[in-house]
N, C-alpha and C positions, 0 to 999 in steps of 0.2 A: 680218029685223031682230031683233037680240038685245035682249031686255028686261033690266032690272036683275036680275030674278030669274034669268034664263038665265045671266047673267054670274057670279052667285054660285054657280051649279051647276057651272061649269067646274072640273075637278079641278086642284088646286094641285100635285099630285104627278105628275111626269113626268121623263123622262130626256132629256138633250140630248146627241146624238152628232154632233160637228162642227157643222153648221148644220141638223141634222134634229132636230125635237122628236118624242118618242115617248110617247104615252099608253099605259099598261098597261091602265087601266080608263077607260071612258068612259060617262057616264050615259045610260041608255036614253031618258030624257025629252028629251035633246038630239040624239037620233039623226037627226031630220029637219032639224036645224040644224047638222050637222057642218061644212058648208062655211063658214057664217057664223062659227062658232066659230074655225075655222082662220084665216080672213081677219082676224078680230079679234085673234088672237094674233100674227099676222105684224106687225101694227101696234104691238103692245105690247112684243114681245120683240126687242131688237136682235140682230143677227147670226144669227137663225133664218130660213131660207129655205124650209123644207119642214115641214109639220105632218102627222104621221101618228098612227095608232092601231094597236095590235096587234089584228088580226082573228082571230089564233090565237096563243096563248101558246107559249113555248119547247116544241118537240116534235121528234120525229124523231131520227135517228141523230146529228145534229150540234147538237141543241138550239137551233134557230133559230126566230124568230117569223115570222109573216106580217104584213106591214105594209100598211095601206090609207092612201093619200095623201088627206088631207082638203082641203088647200089648199097653194098655193105651187108651186115648181118640180116638174116631173114626173120626179123621179129619187130613187134611194135610195142612191146612192154619195156619200160625203163624205170630207173630210179632218178628222180630229179632232186637236186639239192638247192635249197634257197632259205635264206633267213635262219640258218642253223638247224633246219629240219630236213628230213628225207621224205620224199613223196613218191610212192610207187604208183605208176599210172600207165595205162594204154590210151593215148590220146584219141584213138578211134572208138573206144568204148565209153569214155566219160569226158565231158567238157573240162578243159583245163587251159589256162593262159599263163605262161611264164612271165608275160609282160606286166601282169598285175602284182608282181612280187613286191615292189616298193610301196604299192597301195596297201597291201596286207600288213606290212610292217608299220606304216603310218597309222593305221587304225589300231593296231596292237598297242602302240605307245600312248594312245588316248585313254586307254582303259585304266580305271583306278582300282586300287587294291580292294578286294572283296566283291567286285562286281559279278553279277550273274548275267551271262551273255548268251544270246540266241543267234545262231546263223541259219537263216532260211536258205534253202537250195544250196546246201553245204558241199555238194560234190564229193571229191576225194579227200575233203577236209583241209584244204590249204589255209583257210582262215582260222578254223579252230586250232590247227597245229601252231600257226604263227602266234596266235593269242596266248595259247598255253605256254609257249616258249618265252615270250617277250613281255608278259604282263603278270600281274599278281591277281588275276581274275579268280574268283572262288570256283565257279563252274562255267563250262562252255557247253551249250547244247547245239547239236547240228541236226537238221532234218533234210533228207534227200530222197527223191522219188525213184531215181535210177538205181536199180538193185546192184548193177555192176559197179557203179561209182561208190555206193554204200559199202560194198564188199572191200574195195580198195581202201576206203576211209578207215574201216575197222583194222585193216592190216597196217595202215600208216600209224595208227595210234600205238599198236604193239611195236612197230619198228622204231618208234621214237621214245618208247617207254614213258608215255604221258598218262597221268591218272585223273585229270580233272575234266575230261571230255566225255560227254554222253551223246551217243548217236542214235537216231531214229530213222527207220526207212518208211517212206510213204508220203502222201500228199500233206502239205502243211495244214491245209484246211481241216483235215481229219485228225492229224497227229496233235496239233496244239491244244485242242479241247481236252484230249486225253492226258496230256502233261499237266494242264491246268495250273500253271504258275506264271507269275509276271517277272519281267526281266528289266535290268537296269539299262541294257543296251541291246538293240536288235539290228543285225546286219542283213541286208537284202541284195546280194550280189548277182542279180539276174536282170540286166538292163532291159531286156525285151518285154518282160511281163510283170516286173516288180510292182508297178503302180496298182495292178489288180489285187494285190495282197496287202496294200497299205492299211486299209481299215482293220484288217485282221491283226496286223502288227500293233497298231495303236491300242487295240483291245487288251493286248498282253504286255503292254509297256507300263512300268512303274511310274508313279508321279515324278516329274522332273527327269524321266529317263530320256534316252536319245536313240534315234533311228538313223542308220546310214543306208540310204536307198540309192541304188545305182540306176542311171538312165542314159539313153542315147539322145543327144539333142544337138542342134546346130548352134554355133557360137552366137548367132544373131538372136537366138531365143533364150539366152541366159536370164535376161531381165524378166521376161515373161514367165519363165519357170519359177523364179524366186517370188514373183508376185502371186503365182498360183498357190504357193505354200506359205505365204507370208505369216499366217497365224501361228506357224510352227517355228518362226525365227530361223529361216534356212541359212546355212552356210554352204556355199558351192565350191567344190574342189575338182579341178580337171584330173581325170584318172585314165588318160589315154586318148588317142585319136585314130579311129579306124579308117578315116578318109579325110581329105582336106576340108576343113571347116566344121566337120562333125566330131563330136567328142563323147566319150564315156565320162559322165560326171558323177560325183558322189554328192548327194544333198544330205547334210546333217540336219535333222529335224528334232526339235525339242518339244516334248509333250507339255 
């Protein structure tokens, strides 16, 4: 049985992917009452069917968490709805952040009619899906190395009945030379390693094309970051804050 004190200790910060609630942090003092907490939340939050917590944060080659089910249905696969598209996903098998939903729609609305767009590290295809749905792009290419994420991405295209997305499985450094075409716009939504691929992206960008590169940085370093890329006329947009003072930012660079 949960006391009023226990209920006050339940974290108010969590992510909901489809009908799965995910806690990043969970209080030690509630560890023995995880199931009760889960059952309490199932009654409190409509449309949530599974309560989980991260037993291991993002790690490994594909930056995926380990999830422990606290209460509800015994599954980790769900269908997430955002920006008018359906995204089938198992958050333990492929990286996905529902918190980037507004950023995906922001980028989609920047894309002009007839543009050819590349999404590096495309995951389960949230960017390609949003772009296809909310822009008049000619074609959207996605490249993803995680085969499970790629499989979900293919399923998501079929699920949404979209026909201007082309997906490729593998390392972008190997796949891009095989595609061998240039793009009007390249999106790089992998804050941890994206700078390592910037030279490659520039090589496949059309003249006057634009790159949207995502990075983690402290707010005190915004000016330094813009100075570093000043020859590309950078525009900086905040795209989330994983911790106080630290931001996920999108730098728009012009070739």
